[in-house]
N, C-alpha and C positions, 0 to 999 in steps of 0.2 A: 482947282483945274483938275478934269477927268484925263486919265492916261488916254494915248490914242486906240488901245485895244476895247477899252470901256465905251469911248466914242463910237465903234460901230455896233453897238447893241442899241443906242438911241437912233442910228439913221434909219431911214426909209431903205429896206431890204428887200431884195427877191432872191432865190436858190434857183438856178437854171443847171439843171444837170442830163444827162445820160446815163441808163442803167440797164444792165440785163442780166435776168433773173435766167433758171434752167442749169445746166451744165456749166461749171466755171471752173477754173483752173485752182487746184489745190482743194476746193472746198464741197468738190460733187455738185450734185443737184439742189438750188436754193429756190424757194419760192419768191423772195424779192433781192434784186441786185443789191451786191455791195454796197456800191456808189449810192443808193437810193437809202440804203439804212443810214448812211452818213448824213445826207441831205435831210432826212427826217431828224436827227439830231440837233443840227443847225436850227432848223425850224423850231424845235421846242426851246431851244436857248435863246434865239433871238425874236421868236414872231414873225419871221420875215414870210413873204409871199412865197409860192413854189410851183415851177414849172418843170414839168419832165417832158424832155425832146424824146419822142417816139418815133419809131422808123415805120416809113408807109410798106415795107415789106420786112415784117420780124425775122430776126435770124432764126435759124436752126435751134433745136433744142440741145442736139448733141453739140459738143463743145469743137471737136475736130471738123465738122461740116460749118459751124460758125466762124473757126478760124481762116478757113478758106475764103468765104463769103464777105469777112471783115476786109481782108487781104484785098479783095477784088475791089472792094467799095473804095478802100485806100487809094488803090493804085489808079481807078477812073476818075477819082474825084466826084462820085456819083453816089448820093445815097439820099433819097427823099423821104421827107419826115411827114407824119401826119397834120402837125399844124404849126404855125409860126410863133414864134417868140412872143409873148404880150408887148405892148407899148412899155417902152422902160424910161419914161420923159420923168416919172413921179420918184424913180429910184436913186438911191446915191450910192449904196453897195450894191454888187451883183456876187452872191457866192456861186462859183462855177466849179460845177462836179464832173468827174469824168474818170473812168477807168482807163489805164495806161494800153494802148495798142502799139507795139513797136516805137517806144517813146513820146508817141502823139496822143491827140486826142481823138476818138472815134468820126469818124467823116461826117456823121449824121449831128455832130455837135458844130461843126465847120459849116456846114449846110444852115443850120439854126442860127448861126452866129455873123455870117459873113457880110450880111449887107446892112447892118446895124451901127448908125452913128453911136459910139461910144463915149465921146468927148464928156470930160468933166465926171464921168464914173470910175469909182474904185471896184476893182475886180479882184477878190480874194480866190484863187483856186483850192479845190482839194481832189485828191485822186485817190483811188484804190488801184494796188497793185500788188505784184508779188516778189519784187525785188527791185525795181528801178526806180522808186522814189516818185519824184515829181517829173523826173525825165527832162524832155524837150517842152513840155506843156506851158511853162510861164512863158516862155519866147515866142512858142505858137499863139498864145493867146494874144499876146504885144501885136503878132502880125496880123492876126485876123481881126481883132476887137479895136480898131483904129480909133485913137484918142484915148483910150483908157489908161489907168493908172494901175498894173497888177503889181500887189503887194503880196506879203507873207503868205505862201501856200502852206497846205497840210495835206501828208502823204500817208494814207492808213495801209497796211498790208489789209487783202482782200480776205484773208484766214483768220484776221484777226477784229474785224469790223464789231462784232459783237460784244467786243470788251473793251471798246475804245471810246466810250461814250465821255469817259473823264479827259481824254487826250483831247476831244473836240471840245470840250466845255472851256479845256486852258487855253487851248487855241483862238477861241470866241474873245 
């Protein structure tokens, strides 16, 4: 009999994530967002499909300006996205990736997920952060993704994503 962890690899899965490149906290300017790096590791280990949630109005490349923009989007609960999440009917497991914005997911992820029926879906959250761990994100996912089963999450420091491939593999 396979363990629960091993079972995840054989279930039809998709990775849904939000990530931002440009200037990031503690890592400076980057060409690929920290959460995107982790999403690609997961894809490599699982063969899961992958979907990146993208802002209709991109954030500023400057970190401090981006912070102000993100605070406004969070406060107003308004963050339009480029395209909707694909049909999730065929997926059993959803790897949901996010940076941590003041303890929560960026508003773009909330926009992408809020009107989807997650009944019977297993969600495995993964986050990138600089000290907050998973924060409130598992609880937020339970509130936004109605009907889902939110299980063991993974938190990776953004400043160490390029050294975290083994940690991601162990979590899978």
